[in-house]
C-alpha positions in Angstrom: 5.9 -15.4 13.0 2.4 -13.9 13.5 2.3 -10.1 13.7 2.2 -8.6 17.2 -1.3 -7.3 16.8 -2.5 -10.8 15.8 -0.8 -12.3 18.8 -2.4 -9.7 21.1 -5.8 -10.3 19.6 -5.6 -14.1 20.0 -4.5 -13.6 23.6 -7.5 -11.4 24.2 -9.8 -14.0 22.6 -8.5 -16.7 24.9 -8.8 -14.5 27.9 -12.5 -13.8 27.0 -13.0 -17.6 26.5 -11.6 -18.2 29.9 -14.0 -15.6 31.5 -17.0 -16.9 29.7 -16.1 -20.6 29.8 -16.5 -21.2 26.1 -14.5 -22.8 23.3 -13.1 -20.9 20.3 -12.0 -22.3 16.8 -8.5 -23.6 16.5 -5.8 -21.0 16.0 -4.1 -23.2 13.5 -7.3 -23.5 11.4 -7.3 -19.7 11.1 -3.5 -19.1 11.1 -1.9 -22.3 9.6 1.5 -20.5 9.5 1.5 -20.1 13.3 4.6 -21.5 15.0 5.4 -22.9 18.5 7.2 -19.6 19.1 3.9 -17.8 18.2 2.0 -19.9 20.7 4.3 -19.2 23.5 4.1 -15.5 22.6 0.3 -15.7 22.8 0.5 -17.4 26.2 3.1 -14.8 27.4 0.7 -11.9 26.6 -2.1 -13.7 28.4 0.2 -14.4 31.4 1.5 -10.8 31.6 -2.0 -9.4 31.5 -3.1 -11.7 34.4 -0.1 -10.7 36.4 -0.8 -7.0 35.8 -4.4 -7.7 37.0 -3.0 -8.9 40.4 -2.8 -12.7 40.0 0.3 -14.3 41.5 2.3 -16.9 39.7 3.2 -19.9 41.9 4.6 -22.4 39.4 4.6 -24.1 36.0 2.9 -27.1 34.5 4.6 -29.4 32.1 2.4 -31.5 29.7 2.6 -34.2 27.2 5.5 -35.9 28.9 4.2 -39.5 28.7 3.3 -41.8 25.8 -0.2 -42.1 27.3 -0.8 -38.4 26.9 0.9 -38.1 23.6 -1.2 -40.9 22.2 -4.4 -39.3 23.7 -3.7 -35.9 22.1 -1.8 -36.8 19.0 0.9 -34.4 20.1 4.5 -35.7 20.4 6.5 -33.1 22.3 6.2 -31.7 25.8 4.8 -28.2 26.5 4.5 -25.9 29.5 2.2 -23.3 31.0 1.8 -21.2 34.1 -0.1 -21.7 37.3 -1.6 -18.9 39.4 -2.3 -19.0 43.1 -6.1 -19.0 42.7 -6.0 -22.3 40.8 -4.7 -24.4 43.7 -7.1 -26.7 45.5 -6.5 -29.4 48.1 -7.7 -32.9 48.7 -11.3 -32.8 50.1 -12.2 -29.6 48.2 -15.2 -29.1 46.0 -14.2 -28.1 42.5 -16.6 -25.7 40.7 -17.0 -27.4 37.3 -18.5 -24.3 35.7 -15.1 -22.5 36.0 -13.7 -24.8 33.3 -14.3 -26.0 29.7 -13.8 -29.6 28.4 -13.2 -30.7 32.0 -10.8 -33.6 32.4 -8.5 -34.9 35.2 -5.0 -36.2 35.0 -2.8 -38.1 37.6 0.5 -36.4 38.3 3.3 -35.6 40.8 4.2 -32.0 41.7 7.6 -30.9 42.9 8.4 -27.9 45.1 11.8 -26.4 44.5 14.1 -25.5 47.5 16.5 -23.5 45.2 16.6 -22.0 41.8 17.2 -24.3 38.8 18.6 -23.3 35.5 20.1 -24.7 32.3 21.5 -25.1 29.8 22.8 -28.5 30.9 20.5 -29.3 33.8 20.3 -33.1 34.4 17.9 -35.3 36.3 20.4 -35.4 39.2 20.5 -31.6 39.2 16.7 -31.4 39.3 16.5 -34.0 42.2 19.0 -32.0 44.1 17.0 -28.8 43.7 13.6 -30.4 44.7 12.5 -29.9 48.3 9.7 -32.5 48.1 7.2 -34.2 45.9 3.5 -34.2 46.4 0.7 -36.1 44.6 -1.5 -33.9 42.4 -4.5 -34.0 40.1 -4.5 -31.6 37.2 -7.8 -30.3 36.0 -7.7 -29.6 32.3 -9.4 -26.5 30.9 -9.4 -26.3 27.1 -10.8 -23.2 25.5 -9.8 -24.3 21.9 -11.8 -27.0 20.1 -10.2 -30.4 20.6 -10.6 -32.0 17.2 -7.6 -31.4 15.0 -5.7 -29.2 17.5 -1.9 -29.1 17.4 0.7 -28.3 20.0 0.5 -24.6 18.8 -3.2 -24.5 19.8 -2.5 -26.2 23.1 0.4 -24.0 24.2 -1.4 -20.8 23.3 -4.2 -22.0 25.6 -1.8 -22.1 28.6 -1.1 -25.8 27.8 -4.8 -26.5 28.7 -4.1 -26.0 32.4 -7.1 -25.2 34.6 -6.3 -26.1 38.2 -4.4 -28.4 40.5 -5.6 -30.5 43.4 -2.8 -31.2 45.9 -2.5 -34.2 48.2 -1.2 -34.1 51.8 1.8 -36.5 51.7 5.2 -34.9 51.1 8.2 -37.0 50.2 11.8 -35.9 49.6 13.4 -37.5 46.5 15.7 -39.5 48.8 12.8 -41.0 50.8 11.1 -42.8 48.0 11.7 -44.2 44.5 9.5 -41.7 42.6 9.5 -43.8 39.5 7.3 -46.4 41.1 4.7 -44.1 42.7 1.3 -45.6 41.4 -1.8 -43.8 40.4 -5.2 -45.5 40.6 -7.9 -43.0 39.4 -11.6 -43.6 40.1 -14.7 -41.7 39.2 -17.8 -42.4 41.4 -16.2 -45.5 42.8 -15.2 -47.1 39.5 -11.5 -47.4 38.5 -11.0 -45.6 35.1 -7.2 -45.2 34.7 -4.0 -46.6 36.3 -0.3 -45.9 35.8 3.1 -45.4 37.5 5.1 -42.2 37.5 7.9 -43.8 35.5 5.6 -43.3 32.5 6.7 -39.7 32.6 10.0 -39.6 30.6 11.3 -42.6 32.7 11.3 -40.5 35.9 8.8 -37.8 36.8 11.5 -35.3 37.7 13.0 -35.5 34.2 10.5 -33.0 33.1 11.8 -30.5 35.7 15.2 -30.7 34.1 13.7 -30.4 30.7 11.9 -27.2 31.7 15.0 -25.6 33.3 16.8 -26.2 30.0 13.9 -24.9 28.0 13.7 -21.7 30.1 17.4 -21.1 29.6 16.8 -20.6 25.9 14.7 -17.6 26.9 17.1 -16.2 29.5 15.0 -17.4 32.5 15.2 -20.0 35.3 13.0 -21.8 37.7 12.9 -20.1 41.1 13.0 -21.3 44.7 9.5 -22.1 46.0 7.9 -22.7 42.6 5.6 -25.7 42.2 6.3 -27.8 39.1 3.5 -30.0 37.9 5.5 -32.7 36.1 3.0 -34.3 33.6 0.4 -37.1 33.6 1.1 -40.8 33.7 -2.5 -41.7 32.8 -4.8 -40.6 30.1 -7.2 -37.8 30.9 -10.5 -38.7 32.5 -13.6 -36.7 31.7 -15.6 -35.4 34.6 -19.0 -33.7 35.0 -20.9 -32.0 37.8 -21.7 -34.3 40.6 -18.7 -36.6 40.0 -16.5 -37.7 42.9 -12.9 -38.3 41.9 -10.4 -40.4 44.0 -6.8 -41.2 43.2 -4.8 -43.7 45.2 -1.0 -43.0 45.1 0.0 -45.9 47.4 2.7 -44.7 49.7 2.0 -41.1 48.8 -1.6 -41.2 50.0 -5.0 -40.4 48.4 -6.5 -37.4 46.8 -10.3 -37.0 46.8 -12.4 -34.2 45.4 -15.9 -33.6 44.2 -17.0 -31.6 41.1 -20.0 -29.4 41.9 
């Protein structure tokens, strides 16, 4: 594993890149021996420093849970990051594009937990029982590490490339709708760019919630009541720029619209 001082230095470098909205060279190009455990350690230092500065953790994002996203990134296993309260937007909001780097949008479902969820043997049924409701969401990607040649180590260290989340207005309990068949039709400036269905995420979008609970158990942690879990994209990421209007139609779960300014 990387030495603690190297982990701290890389976390500080990523924090500065976040503040200045710039991109840094790949960690794996400079430290080819870095492991997945190193990358979560870097993310953990960055997370703890943000918490100490007063930011409030409201949930977790899971990434790379669909074949579409794995093929788009060349990364073949899921990852996760943290979400803070000041990264949450709502349908109809203006999204300040200058806050992010390599700005892209993904189509997802988010889940709000009504009770804690923990492994080591958490199943999809357990996850569905712990979920209060599902809500449509767009994830805004925010990558501070150069994209070409990056590995899962680079992505995880960069908080799994999470930037922000735009929430819809329709809430559905898992017993009210077959979540596997929630559609997503993603448009930029009136032109359809990506389509998919939520079953593209591990066969069921809540499967990732169970995966994350089991992953957390390995570190002696659990998912807590009230947390928002962003479950992973079922479309490829769509690039956006200043002035773009983004719309996603989720069929029975409504529409999300936002503008990047």
